[in-house]
C-alpha angles and dihedrals in degrees: 000000000000123000114243118242122230090252092053091047092052089047090055090047090050091052090049091048091048089052090050091048090048090052091048090048090052090049091049090049090052091050091047091050090048091049091050090050090049091048092050090048091049092050091049092049092047091050090048091049091051090048091052091046091052090048090049092050091045091048090048091051091046090048092050091048091049090047091053090049091051092048092051090049090050090050090049091050090048091053092047092049092048092048091052092044095050104038130138088255091062092048098041099084097042089045093057092043089056092046092050098045093037091052092046089048091050092050092046091049092049092048092048091049092049092051095047 
């Protein structure tokens, strides 16, 4: 067995160190690839979240618009129902009944006062 010289020993150490650095470089490349994947996934999720938020706001605006349309239709129906409920036709008969009996009452009261 031959004794290793200091130059040979340092060469072996350099090869070992190069192997360690290569392993560290491979580990760093793996971490970098993982970070890039995570970053891409984060960007996709962020874009999806923004999309959903826009959809939610659009749906909320559409819902509010539809609600306002429904409320205006309800108000129109209320007005129509009230106008049909309280029309001249519905008051015509009671009006003439009041006029007849009121007039008869007035005449009767005038006649009784005159005879008293």
